[in-house]
C-alpha positions as CSV (number, residue, x, y, z in Angstrom):
1,M,1.4,11.0,48.9
2,F,-0.1,11.1,45.4
3,R,-2.7,13.7,44.6
4,Y,-5.5,13.2,42.2
5,L,-4.5,16.1,40.0
6,D,-1.0,14.9,39.7
7,M,-2.1,11.5,38.4
8,E,-4.5,13.2,36.0
9,K,-1.6,15.3,34.7
10,L,0.5,12.2,34.3
11,I,-2.2,10.5,32.3
12,Q,-2.6,13.6,30.1
13,N,1.2,13.6,29.5
14,I,1.2,10.0,28.4
15,K,-1.8,10.5,26.1
16,S,-0.1,13.6,24.5
17,F,3.1,11.6,24.0
18,L,1.2,8.8,22.2
19,N,-0.5,11.4,20.0
20,L,2.8,13.0,19.3
21,R,4.3,9.7,18.4
22,L,1.4,9.0,16.0
23,L,1.8,12.4,14.4
24,I,5.5,11.7,13.9
25,G,4.6,8.4,12.3
26,V,2.2,10.1,9.9
27,V,4.7,12.7,8.8
28,V,7.5,10.1,8.4
29,G,5.2,7.9,6.4
30,A,4.0,10.7,4.2
31,V,7.5,11.8,3.4
32,A,8.6,8.2,2.7
33,G,5.5,7.6,0.5
34,Y,6.2,10.7,-1.6
35,A,9.9,9.9,-1.8
36,Y,9.0,6.4,-3.1
37,Y,6.8,8.0,-5.8
38,Y,9.5,10.5,-6.7
39,F,12.5,8.2,-6.8
40,V,11.0,4.8,-7.8
41,G,7.5,5.7,-9.2
42,C,5.9,4.1,-12.3
43,A,6.8,5.6,-15.6
44,S,4.0,3.9,-17.6
45,G,1.2,5.1,-15.4
46,T,-0.3,1.7,-14.9
47,C,0.7,1.1,-11.3
48,A,-2.2,1.9,-9.0
49,I,-0.2,3.1,-6.1
50,T,3.1,4.5,-7.4
51,S,1.8,6.3,-10.5
52,N,0.1,9.0,-8.5
53,P,1.8,11.0,-5.8
54,V,-1.4,11.3,-3.7
55,N,-2.0,7.6,-3.6
56,S,1.7,6.9,-2.8
57,T,1.7,9.5,0.0
58,L,-1.6,8.2,1.5
59,Y,-0.3,4.7,1.6
60,G,2.9,6.0,3.3
61,V,0.7,7.8,5.9
62,L,-1.2,4.6,6.6
63,F,2.0,2.5,7.0
64,G,3.7,5.2,9.0
65,A,0.8,5.5,11.4
66,L,0.6,1.7,11.8
67,L,4.4,1.5,12.4
68,F,4.5,4.2,15.1
69,Y,1.2,3.4,16.9
70,K,1.2,1.3,20.0
71,K,-2.1,0.7,21.8
72,N,-0.7,-0.7,25.1
73,P,3.1,-0.2,25.3
74,E,3.5,-1.8,28.7
75,K,0.6,-4.2,29.2
76,E,1.1,-6.6,32.1
77,K,1.3,-10.3,31.3
78,P,-0.7,-12.6,33.5
79,E,1.5,-14.9,35.6
80,A,1.2,-18.6,35.2
81,D,0.9,-20.9,38.2
């Protein structure tokens, strides 16, 4: 009924979907981090994160990747007796 190549293709599609989701998270985080720098920022230059657009964007990338990344989206829970 199921062929080995079909299952392998399914696994590849799932992996590419997870990678695409992670990429979307990185892009959304980068845009949000730069937007935070641009609109809120730090006028005095003493804020470590928001005074520099590179730092703010990198923190946004980190949080966006963490937000959109799921390691095991449908992990089975063990049944209790």
